[in-house]
N, C-alpha and C positions, 0 to 999 in steps of 0.2 A: 196598697190601699185601693179599694174598689168603690166606684160611684156609679152603680147601674141606674139606667133610666130608659124609658121607652124610646124606641127608635124615632118616632115622630118628633120627639123633643130634642133631638141631637143638636140642631143648630141653635137652639134657644138656651143652651146651658153652658155656654163658653166660659162663664164666670166661675163655674165649678172648678175646684182644684184638680189638677192632673195627677195621675199616679206617676211619681217621679222614680225613674230607674236609672242606674248608671253602671257601666261595666267597661273594661278596656276594649272589648270588641263586640260583645253581644249582651242583650238584655232580655229577660223573660218577664213578661207582664201577663195579667189575666188574658187568656185566650189567644195570645200571639207572642212569638219570639222574634226579636229584631236583631239583625247582625249586619255589620259592615264587611263586605267581601270584595274581592278583586277577581276579574276574569283570568288574569295571568299571575305568574309567580313573581313578576318584577314589573317596574314601570320603565317605559322606553322614552327617552327624551325626543322632543320634536314630533311625536306621534300621538294619535288619539288612543288613550288607554281607557278601558272600561272598568269602573268600579260599580258597586250596587248596594242598595239596601235590600237585604234578604228578609222577607217576612214569612214566617212559618205559622200558619193559622191552625187553631183547633178546628175539628170538623164542624161545619155549619156556620162558622164565623167568617167575616170578611172585613177588609179595609177598602179604601176608596180611590177611585180614578180622579183625574183633574176636574171633571164635572161629576160630582157624587150622585146626582139625581135628585129625588124628592127630599132626601135628608142626608145628613152625614157631612164629613169634611175630608178633603183631599189630604193625603200625607204630605207633610212639609219638611224641608231640609234646610238647615243653615250651616254653612261650611266654615271651618277654621283651617286654613291651609298655609303652608310656608310660602314665602315670597316667590313669585314667578309661576306657581301652580294655579291653575284655573279649572274650576268645575262648572260644567254646563248644566242646563236644565235636565230634569228627568226625561228620558226617552220613554214615555208612557207606552207600555204594551196595550194592545186593544183590551178593553175591559170585558168582564162578564156582567150579565144582568141578574139582579136578585129581586125577587118580589117578597115583601114581608108586610103582612097586614094591609094589602091593597096599595102599598107604596112600592115604587120602583127605584132601585139604587144600582149604581155602576161601580165596579171595583174588582177585587181580587180575593181568591180563597186558596186554600192548599199551601203549597210551598212555592213561592215566587220570588223573583228578583226584579226590582225597579232599577234599570241601568242608568248610569250617569257617566257622560264622557269626561275624562280628566286629561288635561294637557300640561306637559312639562316643557319648559323652554329647551331649545336644542343644546344649550350649553350646560345643562344640568350635569353634575359630576357623577360619572359612573362609579359604582361601588358605594356611594352614599346611601343613606336611608331617608325616605320621605315619610313623615308622620302626618297622618290625616286624622281629622276629627270632625264630627258632624253632630249637630243637635237635631234630633229627629222627633217629630210629633205625629201621632196617628190617632185614629178613632177606629176601634174594632167593634163590630155590631153583629147581632143575631136578632133575638127578640128584644134585647136591650143593648145599650152602647156603653163602652168603657173607654175613656180617653187615656192615653199614655204618652210618655216621652222618655227619651234616654239620650245621653251623650255617648256616642260610639266612636271607637278609635281603631286605627289600623296603621301598621308600619310596614313599608315595602322597600326593597332595595331598588336602586336605579341600575339598569343594565342596558347593554347594546341590543339585546334581544330578550324575549320572554317566552316561556312555555305556558300552555294552558294550565289553569288550576284545576286538577282533576276533581276536587271536592265539589265545585260549583259549575263545572263545564256544561253539564246538561241544562242547568237552570238558566244560564246565560243564553245558551242556544235556543231554548224555548222562548225566552223574553225577546230576543232579536227576531225570531220567526214570527212573533205576534206583533211586531212593530208595524204600524200601518205603512203601506207602500203607496206613494203618490200615483194616482191613476191618471190616465189620459182622457177621462170622461169630461164632458162639459154639461151644462144644464143651467137651471135657474130655480129659485124659490119664490113662492108667491103667498101672500096672506089673503086667504079667501074666507071671509066671515070668521068663524072660530077655528079655522084649520090653517095649517101651513102645508102647502103642496110643493114638493120638490120633484122636478123632472130631471132625470139623468139620461144623457145620450152618449153612445159610444159603443165600442166593440167589447166583447167579453163581459158584458153585464151579467151579474149572477142571477140564477134562477130564484124567483121569490121564495120558494120553499127553503127553509133553514137559514134565511138571511135575517140579520138584525142591523139596526142603524142607530148611531149615537151622535148627538149634536154636541160639539165642544162648548159652544156658548151656553151660558145658563139663562134661564127665564125667557127663553124664546119659544120652545115647544114644551108641552107636557111630556112626562117621562114614560108613559105607557108605550108599548111597542107600536111602531108605525104600521099602517096598512100598506102593503107593498104589492103592486101589480104590474105586469108587463103590458106596455101599450103596443109595442111591435118588436121586431127583432133587435132593434138598437135603441129602444127607449123603455125606461122603467119609471114609474111614479111611486113616490113615498108620501103618504099622507099622515101627518102628525096632528094631534089636537094642539091648538095654540096654548101657550102658558097663560094662566090667569094673571100673571104678573107682567105680561108683555104690554108695553105702552106704545112702542114704535118699533117697526121692523129694522134690523141692523142692515148695514150695507152689504154684508155677505154672510154666508152660513158655512161653517166648517163641519164636514161630516166624516164619520168613520163607518164604513160598511163592512160587516163581517159575515163570514160563513164558516161552517165547521163547528166542532164541539171542543171546548177546552180540554186539554191544552193544545190540541191541533186546530188552532184558529187561524184563518187567513183574513187579513184585514187590508182594506184599501182606503185611502183618504182622498177627499175631493172638496174643493171650495167652490161654491156657486154664488153668483150675485143674487141679491134679493130684489126681484123686479118691483116689489111694492115697498121700497125702502122709506118712502115718505108717508106711507099709510099708517094710520093709528088703529090699534085694536079696540073695538067698541067695548 
């Protein structure tokens, strides 16, 4: 069942019924296929194991990052796990930027994996099978948006060691490579009139050409690309338009700075204090 609607109205139509899909492991909905996958052929007790939500999008369609941008909804997961198993938060790969009708959105296209760390207790029985289940919800968009959901299941053996899963090895490698790496940069953010200016200081700052920047917090900056310029050898300034919904600056700003072209994206993360944390946006 399909409920198309303009992308600008995505956030306003949450009461609309979702397209409900269910499959033991994978679900095909309009414009995207969702599947629960594992990086390895078994789960190892006492170690971090990687599982993931694989999203295979039709050309030109995308789903969303933790901050979706001007419109949209981040993909959400609710786990049903056996006692002792724990799933962490999604290790979001750096997003792509999409422009549709003058709106800017952040997310993923093509064939991607959203990795999730899974921990089993050290005393988990070798040779047993672990049955995993997740309720996944997503919003897939192009010129219109289609919400969908599915309950996905996966059963894996418990072993002393595990081999890479050849079917999804490259997808996990790409997702891990796009995971933002914590930088050693310092800096600050300032609210200056209707702009948010972020100054980054440190070594190996990227050249402004080909760089993009994403703010994790919502409703702080507008989602159009920042203006990026080098101040000197070890300082770069990023200038964003302030969000029209900003009422007070936060204590800190979490940034993802990327360079390269998907899927070969290099991402670094940095958190800077907001020098004007007490100021109000006029």
